[in-house]
C-alpha positions, 0 to 999 in steps of 0.5 A: 303333830306328835302327842309329845309336841302337843303336851310340851306346847300346852305346858309352856303355854300354862307356864307362861300364863302363870308367870305372867299372872305372878309378875302382874302382882309385882310384890310377893308380900303385904307390907305392914307398917310399924305402929310404935315410934322411938321418940315423941314429937311431930310425925310425918307420913313418909315412904322409905326413900323420903325417910332416908332423904330426911335422915340425910338432910338431918346429917347435912344440916347438923354436921358441917363436915358431912358430904354425900357422893355417888353416881347421879346423887346430884339430881336425886339418884335413881331412887330419889333418896338424895333429891333436893339436897344438892340445891339446899347444901351446894355442889361441894357437899352433894356431888356426882362421881364417875361410874367407878365403885372402887373409886367411890369407896376409895375416895370415901375412905380417904375423906373419912380418915381426914375427919369428914363424915362421908356418905357414899351411895352405891347405885345398886348393891349388885355393883358393889363388888368392884369396891370389895377390896376397898371395903374389906381390906381397907375400910374395915381394917384401917383402925387395926392396921394403924394400931388405932392411930387412924380409922375411917369410922366416919364412912357410911355406905348406902346400897339398894338391895334385893328383889324388886319384881323385874330387876333380874341378875344385876339389880336384885342381889342381896350381898350381905353374907359377903361382907358379914365375914369381915371384922371391922364393919357393921351391917344393917338392913331396915324393914321400913321408913322408921327403921331406915331413918334411925338406923342411917343416923346411927350408922353415920355417927357410929365409930366404925364404917357401916354398910346399910343395905336398903331393900329397894322394893320398900322405897315407895311401898313402905309408908309410915308415920316417921318422927320428924326429929333427929333420932337413932336406933341401936345397931346390933339389936333385933326386934321381936315383932310378933310374940309366939310359943311354937316356932321362931321365924327369923328374917330381915328387910323385906322378908320380915313382912313375908314372915309376918304373913306366914305367922298369920297363916300358920295360926289360921290354918295350923293353930301354930303360934309363931314368934317373928324376929327382925334381925335388923343388924347383920353384923353384929347380930343379936345372938341373945334375942334369937337364942332366947326365942328359940329356947322358948319355941324349940323350933326355928325357921330362917328366911332370906332372899340370897342363895342358900349356900353360905347365905347369912342364914347358915351362920344363924343355924350354926349358932342356934345349933351350938347354943340351943341344941338340947332345946330343939324339937326339929331340925332348923329350917332355911327358906331362901333363894336358890343357888342360881343367878337371880332370874328375871321372868322366873323371879316369882319362883325364886324368891322365898314366898310365904307359901314356900315358908308355910310349907317348911313350917308344915314339914317342921311340925310333921317331923 
């Protein structure tokens, strides 16, 4: 046997072993719960899917016109976000639909235009593309097209998104950038249960159609003390989670927890003070908070799971460059997924881990 064949076999064996080890860890981050709550009163320990279920229960209980529909939502959905709601409120208000995303959103638009509070579930964000035309050409433009006579602001679309450890190309995508190019929509991404409940209630009651992208890996991993009472959280306002002076780290959803680890690592290993911002809202996004932070720290790193090219991070980079140019001391960095379909067994190498982000931090301060 030639030495080349022996070397090739050895490399493949080592690679398989490393992939197996990485996959065995399942999650590429450590979840850190929110410790501040938006309202006073009783709290209950909930994971994120339970917090979403609680928000949907609140809507159905307070708004008699509200309905929930989608694939398999009647029995609770594949992630159990609607479990128990059909039994409590009846089949007329919580019901299954055919496997047709275009039909789900088209129906939701019609219901919302007629005054019904319509909450549509797309089973996975990866499946939302057959409904793309309905969302961007109908829902987002209804008010403008009719000169303000009609609108479908009562439409809210929920969709699980992002990496989960084994989802591969059809169950792991993050499509926020596709929709962020659409005036008339609002888009939010929660980082945990408290945010998920408050943002969902805000979306349902907002005058514009809203898309809430829920990182599916957080459904069970994220656990917090969630207020039991009804509350809303603002759309369009970012959260500064960690204050710092040397570098601004910006992310949303799951990636926020990765960046909080990066901040700790940078402080420990490099004595670099990082400010961590959860963008929270993709459309509209909080330009003022981001630019205020970057002008202070003079450096920025943006990280998201979606591919690099035309990812929403590119919009942040462009705006920061325009607004903060004279304050910058290094090029703005992006650490993202790669420009390939989302892989299965190689997912650990695809996602923007804390080590990839930490390497980018080092490069920025070597500039």
